[in-house]
C-alpha positions, -999 to 999 in steps of 0.1 A, spaced: 0 0 0 14 34 -9 20 59 19 2 92 12 26 119 3 32 148 27 20 183 19 51 204 22 59 240 12 97 236 18 106 201 8 143 211 11 138 213 49 123 179 53 142 148 61 128 114 67 126 122 104 111 157 100 86 155 72 57 159 97 74 190 111 76 205 76 40 195 71 30 213 103 49 244 93 31 245 60 -2 241 77 7 269 101 16 292 72 -16 286 53 -38 286 84 -22 319 96 -27 336 63 -63 323 60 -70 335 96 -55 369 89 -76 372 58 -107 361 77 -102 387 105 -99 415 80 -129 404 60 -151 396 90 -143 431 104 -151 446 70 -185 428 70 -190 440 106 -187 476 94 -151 488 94 -131 483 63 -93 483 60 -85 471 95 -53 450 96 -54 416 114 -31 431 141 -56 459 147 -85 434 148 -66 412 173 -57 442 194 -93 455 195 -105 420 206 -79 418 233 -86 453 246 -123 443 248 -114 411 267 -127 412 302 -133 449 300 -100 458 318 -75 485 311 -43 470 296 -7 481 293 11 479 260 37 455 274 10 432 287 -9 432 254 22 423 235 31 396 260 -4 379 258 -6 382 220 31 372 216 39 403 196 76 408 196 77 443 180 60 466 204 62 494 178 37 475 155 13 471 184 18 507 195 11 521 160 -20 499 156 -33 510 190 -28 547 181 -48 540 149 -76 524 170 -75 554 194 -77 578 164 -108 560 151 -125 561 185 -126 523 191 -100 524 219 -91 550 245 -57 556 261 -52 568 296 -19 578 310 -11 566 346 23 578 356 46 569 327 24 540 315 -4 542 290 -34 520 296 -58 510 268 -94 501 269 -122 498 244 -148 525 239 -185 519 236 -180 521 199 -152 495 201 -174 471 221 -202 475 196 -179 468 167 -165 437 185 -201 425 190 -209 431 153 -178 410 144 -191 383 167 -224 383 149 -208 380 115 -185 352 129 -215 333 142 -234 337 109 -205 329 85 -180 307 104 -199 287 130 -221 269 104 -190 259 85 -175 243 116 -206 222 122 -206 211 85 -171 198 89 -180 176 119 -154 192 141 -164 191 178 -157 217 204 -134 191 220 -113 186 189 -111 224 185 -99 227 221 -73 199 215 -61 217 184 -58 250 203 -37 232 229 -14 217 202 -9 252 187 -1 268 220 24 240 226 39 245 192 41 282 199 62 275 230 85 251 210 91 278 184 97 304 211 123 282 227 138 274 193 140 311 186 160 317 218 183 289 209 189 302 173 195 337 187 222 325 211 241 306 184 
């Protein structure tokens, strides 16, 4: 019986012992790009065009639990290495009235405005109308989605550790 071929984007990186890793990396690339496209288009359908995936992620995180958040904490939780990217995106969100910034000492704290919360809820509505039915059509269970999320968080930790090792070489 023939073994199914692996789906690789970088066959030159795969060896017999790492074909599955290359397959995972390819899946991460295409899933990441698809998710970024989804976030931007879902936000557009929710009413705001031309938001970047970073801006969408930041808005959702700033809305999370309705707490004020520092830039460093936002970057840490979302695993954003370049704080300038997050800072620039937050300034754009402040300028559009979706997020507010409050200075406490030397630190700026960000929180969503009522307009920001309303937009996040509109995004949720589009998500539930467009994405949730697709999930049930695939037969994916909430449990399998949770297990996949755990695997991705674990992989993220491996790549973070690998990044530190590569940096110290």
